[in-house]
C-alpha positions in Angstrom: -20.7 -2.6 9.7 -21.3 -1.5 13.5 -19.1 1.1 14.7 -18.5 1.1 18.6 -16.7 4.6 19.0 -16.0 4.4 22.7 -14.3 1.2 22.3 -12.3 2.6 19.5 -11.2 5.7 21.3 -10.5 3.7 24.4 -8.4 1.6 22.8 -6.1 4.5 21.2 -5.9 6.0 24.7 -4.8 2.6 26.5 -2.3 2.0 23.6 -1.0 5.4 23.9 -1.8 5.7 19.8 0.0 8.1 17.5 -1.8 8.6 14.3 -5.2 9.5 13.2 -8.4 7.6 12.4 -11.4 8.3 10.1 -14.6 6.8 9.8 -17.5 7.8 7.2 -21.0 6.4 6.1 -22.6 7.8 3.1 -20.0 10.5 3.2 -21.0 11.6 6.8 -18.4 11.6 9.4 -18.9 9.1 12.1 -15.6 9.5 14.0 -12.3 11.4 13.4 -9.6 11.5 15.9 -5.7 12.4 16.0 -3.5 11.6 18.6 0.1 11.8 19.3 2.9 13.6 18.0 3.9 13.9 14.0 7.4 15.3 15.7 7.9 14.2 19.1 11.1 16.6 19.7 9.5 19.7 18.8 6.1 18.4 20.3 4.2 19.0 17.1 0.9 17.3 17.1 -0.9 14.8 14.7 -3.8 16.5 12.9 -6.5 15.4 10.5 -4.7 17.0 7.7 -1.3 15.5 8.8 0.4 13.2 5.9 1.5 9.7 6.9 3.5 7.1 5.1 1.4 3.9 4.1 3.9 1.3 3.3 2.5 -1.6 1.3 -0.9 0.3 1.1 1.0 1.9 -2.1 0.6 -1.5 -3.8 -3.2 -0.9 -4.3 -1.8 2.1 -6.1 0.7 0.1 -8.2 -2.0 -2.1 -9.2 -4.4 0.8 -10.3 -1.4 2.0 -12.5 -1.2 -1.6 -14.2 -4.9 -1.8 -14.5 -5.2 1.8 -16.1 -2.4 0.6 -18.7 -4.8 -2.5 -19.6 -7.6 -0.3 -20.0 -5.4 1.9 -22.5 -4.5 -1.1 -24.4 -0.9 -0.9 -23.5 -0.7 -4.3 -22.0 -2.7 -7.4 -21.0 -2.7 -9.2 -17.7 -2.3 -12.3 -19.1 1.1 -11.1 -20.8 4.5 -12.5 -20.0 5.7 -10.2 -17.5 9.4 -10.0 -17.9 9.1 -9.2 -21.6 8.9 -5.6 -20.0 11.8 -5.8 -17.7 14.9 -4.5 -19.0 17.3 -7.3 -17.5 17.1 -11.2 -18.1 16.5 -13.3 -14.8 17.5 -16.9 -16.0 16.2 -18.5 -12.9 12.8 -17.0 -13.2 9.9 -19.2 -14.8 9.5 -17.4 -18.2 5.5 -18.1 -18.0 5.2 -15.7 -15.1 2.1 -13.4 -16.2 1.6 -9.8 -14.8 -1.8 -11.4 -13.0 0.6 -13.8 -11.3 2.4 -10.6 -9.9 -0.5 -8.6 -9.2 -1.7 -11.4 -7.1 1.4 -12.9 -5.3 1.0 -16.1 -7.1 4.2 -15.9 -9.3 6.8 -17.8 -7.4 9.5 -15.4 -7.6 12.2 -14.7 -4.7 11.5 -11.6 -2.6 14.2 -8.8 -2.2 12.3 -8.1 1.1 11.5 -11.5 2.6 8.9 -10.9 4.9 9.4 -14.5 6.5 12.7 -14.1 7.7 12.5 -10.3 8.1 15.6 -9.6 6.0 15.8 -6.9 3.2 19.0 -7.9 0.7 20.2 -4.4 -0.2 23.8 -4.1 -1.0 23.6 -0.5 -2.1 22.6 2.9 -0.1 19.1 3.3 0.2 19.3 6.7 -1.2 20.4 5.4 -4.7 16.5 3.9 -5.1 15.0 6.7 -6.8 13.1 4.8 -9.5 11.8 1.3 -10.1 14.5 0.2 -12.4 17.1 1.2 -9.6 15.9 -2.0 -7.7 17.4 -4.2 -10.6 20.6 -3.8 -8.9 19.0 -5.8 -5.4 16.7 -8.2 -7.1 17.9 -11.7 -6.2 18.7 -14.2 -9.0 17.9 -17.1 -7.3 15.5 -20.1 -7.8 11.7 -19.8 -7.8 9.8 -20.6 -4.8 7.2 -22.4 -6.4 5.6 -22.7 -9.8 3.8 -19.7 -11.0 0.1 -19.8 -9.9 0.6 -23.0 -7.7 -0.2 -20.9 -4.3 -0.1 -17.5 -2.6 2.8 -16.1 -1.2 3.1 -12.3 -0.5 5.7 -10.9 -2.5 7.4 -7.4 -2.3 9.6 -7.8 -5.5 6.5 -8.7 -7.7 5.2 -5.3 -7.0 8.5 -3.6 -7.7 8.5 -5.4 -11.1 4.8 -4.1 -11.8 6.3 -0.4 -11.1 9.1 -1.1 -13.6 6.7 -2.2 -16.2 4.6 1.0 -15.5 8.1 2.8 -16.0 8.9 1.0 -19.4 5.6 1.9 -20.7 5.2 5.4 -19.4 8.5 6.7 -18.5 8.0 7.6 -15.0 6.1 5.4 -12.4 5.6 8.1 -9.8 4.5 10.7 -12.5 2.1 8.3 -13.9 0.6 7.2 -10.6 0.2 10.9 -9.8 -1.7 11.9 -12.9 -3.8 9.0 -13.6 -4.5 7.7 -10.0 -4.0 10.7 -7.3 -5.0 13.5 -9.4 -8.3 11.7 -10.6 -9.0 10.7 -7.2 -8.6 14.3 -5.8 -5.6 13.2 -3.6 -4.3 16.8 -3.5 -1.9 16.3 -0.6 -0.7 12.6 -1.4 2.4 11.4 -3.6 5.6 10.0 -3.3 8.2 12.5 -1.7 11.9 12.0 -0.7 12.6 10.8 3.0 14.9 13.7 3.3 12.5 16.5 2.0 9.2 16.0 3.5 6.4 18.3 3.1 5.1 20.5 5.6 2.9 18.7 8.3 4.2 15.0 7.6 4.7 12.7 10.5 7.9 11.6 10.8 8.1 7.6 11.2 9.7 6.3 14.6 11.5 3.2 15.1 10.5 2.2 18.6 7.9 3.9 20.7 8.7 5.5 23.8 12.3 4.2 23.9 14.0 7.0 21.6 13.3 9.5 18.8 14.9 8.0 16.1 13.3 8.3 12.7 13.0 5.5 9.9 15.1 8.0 7.6 17.8 5.5 7.0 15.6 2.4 7.2 13.7 2.7 3.9 14.5 3.9 0.5 14.8 7.7 -0.2 11.5 7.4 -2.2 8.5 5.0 -2.4 8.6 2.4 -4.9 6.0 0.1 -6.4 5.6 -2.0 -3.2 5.3 1.0 -0.5 6.5 4.7 0.5 3.6 6.7 -0.5 2.5 9.0 1.5 -1.2 10.5 2.3 -4.0 12.0 4.3 -7.0 10.5 5.9 -9.3 12.9 3.9 -7.3 11.9 0.4 -8.0 8.1 1.2 -11.7 8.8 1.6 -11.8 10.8 -1.8 -10.0 7.8 -3.2 -12.3 5.3 -2.2 -15.2 7.5 -3.6 -13.3 7.8 -7.0 -12.5 3.9 -6.9 -16.1 3.1 -6.1 -18.0 5.3 -8.6 -15.5 4.4 -11.6 -13.4 7.7 -11.6 -10.3 5.9 -11.7 -11.0 2.6 -13.4 -14.2 1.3 -15.1 -16.6 -0.4 -12.8 -16.1 -3.7 -14.6 -12.2 -3.5 -14.0 -13.2 -2.4 -10.5 -15.4 -5.6 -10.1 -12.0 -7.7 -11.2 -9.6 -5.9 -9.0 -12.1 -7.0 -5.6 -12.6 -10.2 -7.2 -10.8 -13.0 -4.7 -7.8 -14.3 -7.2 -5.9 -16.2 -4.3 -6.6 -17.6 -0.7 -4.3 -15.8 1.8 -5.2 -17.6 5.3 -8.6 -16.2 6.4 -8.5 -13.1 3.9 -8.2 -13.4 0.0 -6.2 -11.5 -2.4 -7.5 -9.5 -5.6 -5.4 -7.3 -7.6 -3.6 -5.3 -5.1 -6.3 -5.3 -2.1 -6.7 -7.7 0.6 -10.3 -9.1 0.7 -12.1 -9.7 3.9 -15.0 -12.2 3.5 -18.2 -10.2 5.0 -21.8 -11.8 4.6 -22.1 -12.1 0.8 -19.4 -9.9 -0.4 -16.0 -8.9 0.1 -14.6 -5.9 2.0 -11.6 -4.5 0.0 -8.7 -3.6 2.5 -5.4 -1.8 2.1 -2.6 -2.8 4.5 0.5 -1.3 5.3 3.2 -2.0 7.7 6.7 -1.2 8.0 9.6 0.5 10.1 7.8 3.5 11.6 4.6 3.1 9.7 1.2 1.0 10.1 -2.0 1.8 7.8 -5.1 -0.1 7.1 -8.0 1.3 5.2 -11.4 -0.6 3.7 -14.7 0.2 2.3 -17.9 -1.8 3.2 -19.9 -1.8 0.0 -22.9 -2.9 1.6 -23.5 -0.1 3.7 -21.0 2.6 2.3 -18.8 2.6 5.4 -15.2 3.4 5.1 -12.5 3.6 7.5 -8.8 4.6 7.8 -6.1 4.2 10.6 -2.8 5.3 10.1 0.0 5.6 12.7 3.8 6.8 12.7 4.9 3.8 14.4 4.8 0.3 13.4 2.3 -1.3 15.8 -0.4 1.1 16.6 -3.1 0.3 14.1 -3.5 -3.2 14.7 -5.7 -3.1 18.1 -8.1 -0.6 16.4 -8.3 -2.5 13.2 -9.2 -5.7 15.2 -12.0 -3.7 16.6 -13.2 -2.4 13.2 -13.7 -5.5 11.5 -15.4 -7.5 14.5 
């Protein structure tokens, strides 16, 4: 993967970037840069150890939790998904499998419909503390299509996956922390309350350069299966190393994770990861965007190059990621 450092830095400056970028090849740093403020009012700058929210990048970790449970023999990806869910959804097709949820091919309605940019939450977001709390806001409406018929990006699917983890382990956040984050040596990462963030965490800003309002009232109080985890660029680097080298899940499981299971426009989707065709392989990519958050990280298996770009607003990452994946 060709890296044009000057073009990347110029883009960051031109777009008044607020966040961090890290690019490594064979564990050697090619580029690291932090810009902007993690706290605008107090003029506290972002740095390479700053924690950022990664929005839907969290889906990768939820998928890994499910794959880990499969390796432990506690579930099968072909199991009917809703036998693990403590509520009946009569309008949903009973043949939906865990694999359908993982690959966004279930056809279920979404509590957060990104096509119309609406979120169906009739309760305060501070009541969404654990996956099963989302049962109160899941739509009991008709299916969008038959399971397996096509790809349709779906946040509810990953909430349900986190409910399955909660059902089988007792605690979704704890399980991901112990089985994924700890194994990957992601020492600074985790699920933190929006009203009790750790030191050196970037606040997410709603509108760039217009005001200093943060996203604290725009998102659930703590991350769920579809988003909301916090991490650093160095922790993400450790994550890729652990994932590629079979530390988190077996290598054969990882190969299934980055196998294209669904077509999504110019990209493909595996289990919790986007896949970009590159020569004779696919680059696994994590992508996240939400109010006050944008994130992208990928790993090129051909030359062992990883890149991570995180920003504490909704749009800063995308001009840079376009340069990365030319």
